[in-house]
C-alpha atoms as a printed R data frame, in Angstrom:
    type eleno elety resid chain resno      x       y       z
1   ATOM     1    CA   MET     A     1 30.067  11.856  -5.150
2   ATOM     2    CA   ILE     A     2 28.749  11.470  -8.690
3   ATOM     3    CA   GLU     A     3 31.451   8.936  -9.532
4   ATOM     4    CA   LEU     A     4 30.533   6.796  -6.523
5   ATOM     5    CA   ILE     A     5 26.871   6.716  -7.470
6   ATOM     6    CA   LEU     A     6 27.722   5.888 -11.098
7   ATOM     7    CA   VAL     A     7 29.936   3.006  -9.935
8   ATOM     8    CA   PHE     A     8 27.050   1.803  -7.767
9   ATOM     9    CA   SER     A     9 24.716   2.087 -10.767
10  ATOM    10    CA   ALA     A    10 27.144   0.095 -12.915
11  ATOM    11    CA   ALA     A    11 27.340  -2.590 -10.221
12  ATOM    12    CA   ILE     A    12 23.555  -2.844 -10.075
13  ATOM    13    CA   PHE     A    13 23.444  -3.060 -13.877
14  ATOM    14    CA   GLY     A    14 26.053  -5.842 -13.840
15  ATOM    15    CA   ILE     A    15 24.074  -7.781 -11.250
16  ATOM    16    CA   GLY     A    16 20.984  -7.350 -13.421
17  ATOM    17    CA   VAL     A    17 22.798  -8.626 -16.531
18  ATOM    18    CA   TYR     A    18 24.049 -11.644 -14.607
19  ATOM    19    CA   GLY     A    19 20.576 -12.285 -13.217
20  ATOM    20    CA   ALA     A    20 18.896 -12.004 -16.603
21  ATOM    21    CA   LEU     A    21 21.388 -14.212 -18.438
22  ATOM    22    CA   SER     A    22 22.105 -16.896 -15.851
23  ATOM    23    CA   GLN     A    23 18.631 -17.729 -14.562
24  ATOM    24    CA   GLN     A    24 16.065 -20.067 -16.049
25  ATOM    25    CA   SER     A    25 13.029 -18.923 -14.104
26  ATOM    26    CA   PHE     A    26 10.882 -16.339 -15.850
27  ATOM    27    CA   VAL     A    27 10.464 -14.341 -12.658
28  ATOM    28    CA   MET     A    28 14.216 -14.186 -12.021
29  ATOM    29    CA   ILE     A    29 14.844 -13.089 -15.608
30  ATOM    30    CA   MET     A    30 12.322 -10.295 -15.183
31  ATOM    31    CA   MET     A    31 13.934  -9.282 -11.901
32  ATOM    32    CA   GLY     A    32 17.278  -9.016 -13.689
33  ATOM    33    CA   LEU     A    33 15.717  -6.831 -16.360
34  ATOM    34    CA   GLU     A    34 14.137  -4.625 -13.705
35  ATOM    35    CA   LEU     A    35 17.512  -4.222 -11.999
36  ATOM    36    CA   MET     A    36 19.067  -3.148 -15.292
37  ATOM    37    CA   ILE     A    37 16.335  -0.572 -15.880
38  ATOM    38    CA   ASN     A    38 16.644   0.711 -12.303
39  ATOM    39    CA   ALA     A    39 20.404   1.110 -12.696
40  ATOM    40    CA   THR     A    40 19.854   3.054 -15.907
41  ATOM    41    CA   VAL     A    41 17.328   5.323 -14.194
42  ATOM    42    CA   LEU     A    42 19.777   5.896 -11.343
43  ATOM    43    CA   ALA     A    43 22.520   6.886 -13.802
44  ATOM    44    CA   ILE     A    44 20.132   9.225 -15.639
45  ATOM    45    CA   VAL     A    45 19.112  10.866 -12.350
46  ATOM    46    CA   VAL     A    46 22.741  11.350 -11.357
47  ATOM    47    CA   PHE     A    47 23.603  12.906 -14.717
48  ATOM    48    CA   TRP     A    48 20.523  15.122 -14.494
49  ATOM    49    CA   TRP     A    49 21.406  16.199 -10.971
50  ATOM    50    CA   GLY     A    50 25.045  16.838 -11.859
51  ATOM    51    CA   THR     A    51 24.445  18.799 -15.043
52  ATOM    52    CA   THR     A    52 21.376  20.895 -14.229
53  ATOM    53    CA   GLY     A    53 21.878  21.420 -10.526
54  ATOM    54    CA   GLY     A    54 18.538  19.870  -9.631
55  ATOM    55    CA   ASP     A    55 16.250  21.575 -12.132
56  ATOM    56    CA   PRO     A    56 12.765  20.071 -11.525
57  ATOM    57    CA   ARG     A    57 12.006  19.721 -15.230
58  ATOM    58    CA   GLY     A    58 14.395  16.770 -15.450
59  ATOM    59    CA   GLN     A    59 12.313  14.800 -12.984
60  ATOM    60    CA   LEU     A    60  9.623  14.273 -15.595
61  ATOM    61    CA   LEU     A    61 11.871  11.824 -17.435
62  ATOM    62    CA   VAL     A    62 12.259   9.759 -14.270
63  ATOM    63    CA   VAL     A    63  8.507   9.691 -13.682
64  ATOM    64    CA   VAL     A    64  7.875   8.582 -17.274
65  ATOM    65    CA   VAL     A    65 10.512   5.843 -17.048
66  ATOM    66    CA   LEU     A    66  9.077   4.576 -13.760
67  ATOM    67    CA   ALA     A    67  5.596   4.459 -15.307
68  ATOM    68    CA   VAL     A    68  6.963   2.497 -18.264
69  ATOM    69    CA   MET     A    69  8.693   0.125 -15.831
70  ATOM    70    CA   ALA     A    70  5.425  -0.506 -14.006
71  ATOM    71    CA   ILE     A    71  3.632  -1.237 -17.268
72  ATOM    72    CA   GLU     A    72  6.464  -3.510 -18.430
73  ATOM    73    CA   ALA     A    73  6.392  -5.456 -15.168
74  ATOM    74    CA   ALA     A    74  2.620  -5.886 -15.279
75  ATOM    75    CA   MET     A    75  2.670  -7.068 -18.886
76  ATOM    76    CA   GLY     A    76  5.618  -9.363 -18.232
77  ATOM    77    CA   PHE     A    77  3.991 -11.033 -15.269
78  ATOM    78    CA   ALA     A    78  0.738 -11.371 -17.223
79  ATOM    79    CA   LEU     A    79  2.676 -13.088 -20.005
80  ATOM    80    CA   VAL     A    80  4.413 -15.400 -17.544
81  ATOM    81    CA   THR     A    81  1.058 -16.285 -15.976
82  ATOM    82    CA   ALA     A    82 -0.463 -17.007 -19.386
83  ATOM    83    CA   VAL     A    83  2.469 -19.235 -20.379
84  ATOM    84    CA   TYR     A    84  2.267 -21.094 -17.089
85  ATOM    85    CA   ARG     A    85 -1.476 -21.666 -17.433
86  ATOM    86    CA   ALA     A    86 -1.208 -22.823 -21.024
87  ATOM    87    CA   ARG     A    87  1.937 -24.953 -20.845
88  ATOM    88    CA   LYS     A    88  2.624 -25.527 -17.136
89  ATOM    89    CA   ALA     A    89  6.116 -24.176 -17.784
90  ATOM    90    CA   ASP     A    90  7.748 -22.066 -15.117
91  ATOM    91    CA   ILE     A    91 11.300 -22.146 -16.444
92  ATOM    92    CA   THR     A    92 12.643 -21.439 -19.900
93  ATOM    93    CA   GLU     A    93 13.948 -24.979 -20.450
94  ATOM    94    CA   LYS     A    94 10.414 -26.417 -20.431
95  ATOM    95    CA   LEU     A    95  9.419 -24.394 -23.477
96  ATOM    96    CA   LYS     A    96 10.446 -26.117 -26.673
97  ATOM    97    CA   ARG     A    97  8.557 -23.802 -28.983
98  ATOM    98    CA   LEU     A    98  6.453 -20.720 -28.465
99  ATOM    99    CA   ARG     A    99  3.953 -21.652 -31.155
100 ATOM   100    CA   ASN     A   100  1.026 -24.014 -30.599
C-alpha cells in the first residue's frame, strides 16, 4: 500500500515539474509548484504513517507545511497581481527585465 501511494506521489510531483517548467503563465507555474509541494507532503505523510504507526505528533509537520503553502500561495498571487498591474504582463515572455 505504501509503495502505491509513493508512486502516486511521484507521479503528482512529475506532473508538477512538467507544469512548472513548460508553462509561460504565472498562474500555471504556481500551480505546478503547488503540485510539487503537495506531492512532497503526501510522501512525508506516507513515511510518517508507515514508520510511526499513526502517532499524532507527526501530524504537526503536515499542518506546518500546509500553513507555509497557504502563505506561499498568497504571496505568490500578490506578486503576480503586482507585476500585472505594473507591467500588464501575464506571461513570463512579456517580462524583459525585472528592474524598472
